[in-house]
C-alpha positions as CSV (number, residue, x, y, z in Angstrom):
1,I,18.5,11.0,26.0
2,P,17.8,15.0,25.3
3,D,21.1,17.3,25.8
4,R,18.6,19.2,28.4
5,I,18.2,16.2,30.6
6,L,21.7,15.2,30.5
7,I,22.9,19.0,31.3
8,G,20.3,19.3,34.2
9,R,21.9,16.1,35.8
10,L,25.3,17.4,35.7
11,Y,24.5,20.6,37.3
12,G,23.3,18.4,40.3
13,Y,27.1,17.3,40.7
14,I,27.9,21.4,40.0
15,R,25.6,22.6,42.4
16,P,28.0,22.3,45.7
17,F,30.5,24.4,43.7
18,R,28.0,27.1,42.3
19,R,29.9,30.0,43.8
20,N,32.8,29.2,42.0
21,F,30.7,28.1,38.8
22,F,28.9,31.5,38.7
23,T,32.2,33.4,39.5
24,G,33.5,32.0,36.8
25,I,30.6,32.6,34.5
26,T,30.6,36.5,35.3
27,A,34.2,36.6,34.6
28,I,33.4,35.3,31.2
29,L,30.8,37.7,30.3
30,L,32.7,40.7,31.7
31,G,35.6,39.3,29.9
32,S,33.6,39.3,26.3
33,L,32.7,42.9,27.0
34,T,36.2,44.0,27.4
35,G,37.2,42.2,24.5
36,L,34.8,43.8,22.3
37,A,35.5,47.4,23.6
38,A,38.8,47.5,21.6
39,P,37.6,47.4,18.0
40,Y,35.3,50.6,19.1
41,M,38.3,52.2,20.8
42,H,40.3,51.7,17.2
43,K,37.2,53.3,15.6
44,V,37.4,56.5,18.2
45,A,41.1,56.7,17.5
46,I,41.0,56.8,13.9
47,D,37.8,59.1,13.6
48,Q,38.7,61.4,16.4
49,I,42.3,61.5,16.7
50,I,44.0,60.3,13.5
51,M,41.9,61.9,11.1
52,S,41.6,65.2,13.0
53,R,45.0,65.2,13.2
54,D,45.3,66.1,16.8
55,L,47.5,63.3,18.4
56,S,47.3,64.8,21.6
57,G,44.3,62.6,21.9
58,F,46.4,59.6,22.6
59,L,47.3,60.8,26.1
60,W,43.7,59.7,27.3
61,W,43.4,57.3,24.8
62,I,46.4,54.9,25.3
63,P,45.9,54.7,29.4
64,M,42.3,53.7,28.7
65,F,43.3,51.1,26.0
66,V,46.0,49.4,28.4
67,T,43.4,49.5,31.4
68,V,41.0,47.7,29.2
69,V,43.5,45.1,28.0
70,L,44.5,44.7,31.4
71,V,41.3,44.2,32.9
72,N,40.4,41.3,30.3
73,Y,43.6,39.5,31.2
74,F,42.7,39.7,34.8
75,L,39.2,38.2,33.8
76,Q,40.4,35.6,31.6
77,Y,42.9,34.4,34.6
78,V,39.9,34.5,36.9
79,Q,37.5,32.3,34.3
80,I,40.1,29.8,33.8
81,F,41.0,29.4,37.8
82,Q,37.4,29.1,38.6
83,M,36.1,26.9,35.9
84,R,39.0,24.4,36.6
85,I,37.9,23.9,40.1
86,V,34.6,23.4,39.1
87,G,35.6,20.7,36.5
88,E,37.8,19.0,39.0
89,N,35.5,18.8,41.9
90,T,32.4,17.6,39.7
91,V,34.2,14.9,38.0
92,A,35.6,13.8,41.4
93,R,31.9,13.6,42.7
94,M,30.8,11.6,39.7
95,R,33.5,9.1,40.3
96,D,32.7,8.8,43.9
97,E,29.1,8.0,43.0
98,I,30.0,5.7,40.4
99,M,32.3,3.5,42.8
100,E,29.5,3.6,45.4
101,K,27.5,2.1,42.7
102,L,29.8,-0.5,41.7
103,Q,29.9,-1.7,45.2
104,V,26.2,-2.4,45.3
105,I,25.5,-3.5,41.8
106,S,24.6,-7.0,41.1
107,L,27.3,-9.5,40.3
108,R,25.8,-10.5,36.7
109,Y,26.7,-7.0,35.7
110,F,30.2,-8.0,36.1
111,S,30.0,-11.5,34.7
112,E,28.4,-10.2,31.5
113,G,30.3,-7.3,31.1
114,E,34.2,-6.8,30.7
115,I,35.9,-5.2,33.7
116,G,38.2,-2.8,31.6
117,R,35.1,-2.0,29.9
118,I,33.4,-0.9,33.0
119,L,36.6,0.7,34.3
120,S,36.8,2.8,31.2
121,R,33.7,4.9,32.3
122,P,35.2,6.5,35.7
123,I,38.4,7.1,34.0
124,N,38.2,7.8,30.1
125,D,34.6,9.1,30.2
126,A,34.9,10.9,33.4
127,N,38.1,12.6,32.0
128,T,36.5,13.7,28.7
129,I,33.9,15.5,30.7
130,R,36.4,17.1,33.2
131,I,38.4,18.6,29.9
132,F,34.9,19.9,28.6
133,L,34.0,21.6,31.9
134,R,37.7,23.1,32.2
135,M,38.0,24.2,28.8
136,G,35.0,23.5,26.5
137,F,32.6,25.0,28.6
138,T,34.4,28.2,29.0
139,S,35.1,28.6,25.5
140,V,31.4,28.1,24.5
141,L,30.2,30.5,26.7
142,L,32.8,33.1,25.7
143,D,32.7,32.5,22.1
144,T,28.3,32.7,22.4
145,S,28.6,36.2,24.2
146,S,31.4,37.5,22.1
147,I,29.2,36.7,18.9
148,V,26.1,38.3,20.7
149,G,28.1,41.3,21.9
150,A,29.6,41.8,18.2
151,F,26.4,41.4,16.3
152,F,24.7,44.0,18.8
153,I,27.7,46.7,18.2
154,M,27.6,46.1,14.5
155,F,23.8,46.7,14.0
156,V,24.6,49.8,16.5
157,L,27.5,51.2,14.1
158,D,25.4,50.6,10.8
159,L,22.3,48.6,10.0
160,R,23.2,48.4,6.1
161,L,26.3,47.0,6.4
162,S,25.3,44.8,9.6
163,V,22.5,43.0,7.1
164,A,25.2,42.5,4.3
165,A,28.0,41.2,6.6
166,L,25.7,38.7,8.4
167,S,23.7,37.6,5.4
168,I,25.9,34.0,5.1
169,L,25.4,33.3,9.0
170,P,22.2,31.0,8.0
171,V,24.6,29.0,5.6
172,A,27.0,28.3,8.5
173,M,24.1,27.4,11.1
174,V,22.7,24.8,8.4
175,V,26.3,23.3,8.1
176,V,26.6,23.2,12.0
177,W,23.3,21.3,12.4
178,Y,24.2,18.9,9.5
179,L,27.4,17.7,10.6
180,G,26.1,17.8,14.3
181,R,24.0,15.0,13.6
182,Y,26.9,12.6,13.1
183,S,29.3,13.8,15.6
184,R,27.5,12.4,18.6
185,S,27.1,9.1,17.1
186,A,30.8,8.8,16.1
187,Y,32.0,10.0,19.3
188,R,29.6,7.7,21.2
189,R,31.2,5.0,18.8
190,A,34.7,6.0,19.7
191,L,34.3,6.1,23.5
192,S,32.7,2.4,23.4
193,T,35.5,1.1,21.3
194,L,38.0,2.7,23.6
195,G,36.1,1.0,26.6
196,G,36.6,-2.3,24.6
197,L,40.3,-1.8,24.2
198,T,40.9,-1.0,28.1
199,A,38.9,-4.2,28.8
200,R,41.1,-6.3,26.3
201,M,44.3,-5.0,28.2
202,Q,42.9,-5.5,31.6
203,E,42.3,-9.1,30.5
204,D,45.0,-9.8,29.1
205,L,47.5,-8.5,31.8
206,S,45.3,-9.9,34.6
207,G,45.7,-13.5,32.7
208,I,49.3,-13.0,31.8
209,K,50.5,-15.9,33.5
210,V,48.0,-18.4,31.8
211,T,48.7,-16.8,28.6
212,Q,52.3,-17.4,28.7
213,A,51.9,-21.1,30.3
214,F,49.7,-22.2,27.4
215,V,51.9,-20.2,24.9
216,Q,49.1,-18.2,23.8
217,E,51.1,-14.6,23.2
218,S,50.2,-14.6,19.6
219,T,46.6,-14.9,19.9
220,A,46.5,-12.4,22.7
221,T,48.4,-10.1,20.4
222,E,46.0,-10.5,17.5
223,A,43.1,-9.9,19.9
224,F,44.7,-6.6,21.1
225,E,45.6,-5.6,17.4
226,K,41.8,-6.1,16.5
227,R,40.6,-4.0,19.5
228,Q,43.2,-1.5,18.5
229,N,42.2,-1.0,14.6
230,E,38.4,-0.7,15.9
231,V,39.5,2.2,18.4
232,V,41.8,3.8,15.2
233,N,38.9,3.5,12.7
234,A,36.3,4.8,14.9
235,N,38.6,7.8,16.0
236,K,39.0,8.4,12.1
237,R,35.3,8.4,11.5
238,A,34.7,11.1,14.3
239,I,37.8,13.3,13.0
240,L,36.6,12.8,9.4
241,V,33.2,14.7,10.6
242,S,34.8,17.2,12.5
243,A,37.3,18.1,9.9
244,F,34.4,19.6,8.0
245,Y,33.6,22.3,10.5
246,Q,36.8,24.6,10.4
247,P,37.6,24.9,6.7
248,V,34.0,25.6,5.9
249,I,33.5,28.6,8.4
250,I,37.0,30.1,7.2
251,V,35.8,30.1,3.8
252,L,32.4,31.9,4.9
253,R,34.8,34.2,7.0
254,I,36.7,35.3,3.7
255,I,33.6,35.7,1.7
256,G,32.4,37.8,4.9
257,S,35.3,40.1,4.7
258,L,34.8,40.6,1.0
259,I,31.1,41.6,1.6
260,I,32.3,44.0,4.2
261,L,35.0,45.5,2.0
262,W,33.0,45.9,-1.0
263,Y,29.9,47.8,0.5
264,G,31.9,49.4,3.0
265,S,34.1,51.0,0.8
266,S,31.5,52.5,-1.5
267,F,29.7,53.8,1.8
268,V,33.2,55.5,2.5
269,V,33.4,57.0,-0.7
270,S,29.8,58.3,-0.7
271,G,30.5,59.8,2.7
272,T,27.8,58.1,4.6
273,M,30.4,56.0,6.7
274,T,33.5,57.0,8.1
275,I,37.1,55.0,8.0
276,G,37.2,54.1,11.5
277,T,33.6,52.8,11.2
278,L,34.6,50.2,8.3
279,V,38.0,49.2,10.3
280,A,35.8,48.4,13.2
281,F,33.5,46.5,11.0
282,T,36.4,44.3,9.6
283,E,37.7,44.0,13.2
284,Y,34.1,42.7,14.7
285,Q,33.6,40.5,11.7
286,F,36.7,38.7,12.9
287,S,35.5,39.0,16.4
288,Y,32.2,36.9,15.6
289,F,33.9,34.7,12.9
290,M,37.0,33.5,14.9
291,P,35.0,32.5,17.9
292,L,32.5,31.0,15.4
293,V,35.4,28.7,14.4
294,D,36.2,27.9,18.0
295,L,32.4,27.5,19.0
296,I,32.3,24.9,16.3
297,A,35.4,23.1,17.6
298,M,34.0,23.3,20.8
299,Y,30.7,22.0,19.6
300,D,32.6,18.7,18.4
301,Q,34.0,18.5,22.0
302,Y,30.5,19.2,23.1
303,Q,29.2,16.2,21.4
304,S,31.9,14.0,22.9
305,A,31.2,15.0,26.2
306,M,27.6,14.3,26.1
307,A,28.2,11.0,24.8
308,A,30.6,10.5,27.8
309,I,27.7,11.9,30.1
310,E,25.3,9.2,28.4
311,R,27.5,6.4,29.2
312,L,28.3,7.3,32.8
313,F,24.8,8.0,33.8
314,D,23.8,4.5,32.0
315,L,26.1,3.1,34.7
316,V,24.6,5.4,37.7
317,D,20.9,4.3,36.7
318,T,21.8,0.7,36.4
319,K,19.3,-1.2,38.8
320,V,20.4,-3.4,41.7
321,E,18.7,-6.7,41.0
322,V,19.9,-8.1,44.4
323,V,19.3,-5.9,47.5
324,D,20.9,-7.1,50.9
325,A,18.6,-7.1,53.7
326,P,18.9,-4.8,56.6
327,I,21.6,-5.6,59.0
328,D,19.5,-6.9,62.1
329,R,20.3,-5.4,65.4
330,K,22.7,-6.6,67.8
331,I,21.0,-9.4,70.0
332,E,21.6,-8.3,73.8
333,L,22.5,-11.2,76.0
């Protein structure tokens, strides 16, 4: 199922809490702007105060810098608080709909499927979505706005150095796209095996009296260990894919820093760039590469959340084979 369809259906559960949702988004965007103001203020301090040897300029610079930092912290509090409200209420609505569906779904669905695997969806899968809405979505939006804002400011400061600094980004995008092809299937498999483990535990515990009566403890233990190994191996495969993300991006960040220092130093020596601008560039390079690392980690979490949403909607969309007839009106005597 395309992600845009899954996200569109997910927004249907978020809509009743859209005030909290858009308040959180506004705080995220404003927080990214205040976070990007700090490197530029460092440039101003170096070029206009330190290089001019007029330290009295710190009398207005320090209060302004403290104000920007405090506003940034306040916006972080607002975005975290609002998005967690959205996450908790959205997942609660999804669980309500799932439980309502389970009340009317045909009995064949339960006879052919394991109860523990069915329960794993409103519990484990819903919790995956809850974590993504509370933390992952906030990080994705914040990191994206920080990256775009850092790019814009860098191009305004110096076009030549910006082009050199961003020359390695296509490599990072290709790596993310290539690894993303495998993340979704890996996490879908991990969630499926976790559901199987939950089903195994539910059946063993519900039938523990029969197991002990027929002395089948060792058989039950072997079956549990088999499911446990499937869960471990599936998660190891998912981790193997996600482990490639961060090291590759960190290496690219180091290469980007070397490019900025090499070309920036030559521009400073030639007098076409100030030291403050070079310092700001190195900070903005950190401001878009670290969010890029975080964004790639969240992309891994995003793939897991999309796999969980697929499984939940698969249960919600299950057709009811036998529909109860409408209740007849009471016969009046």
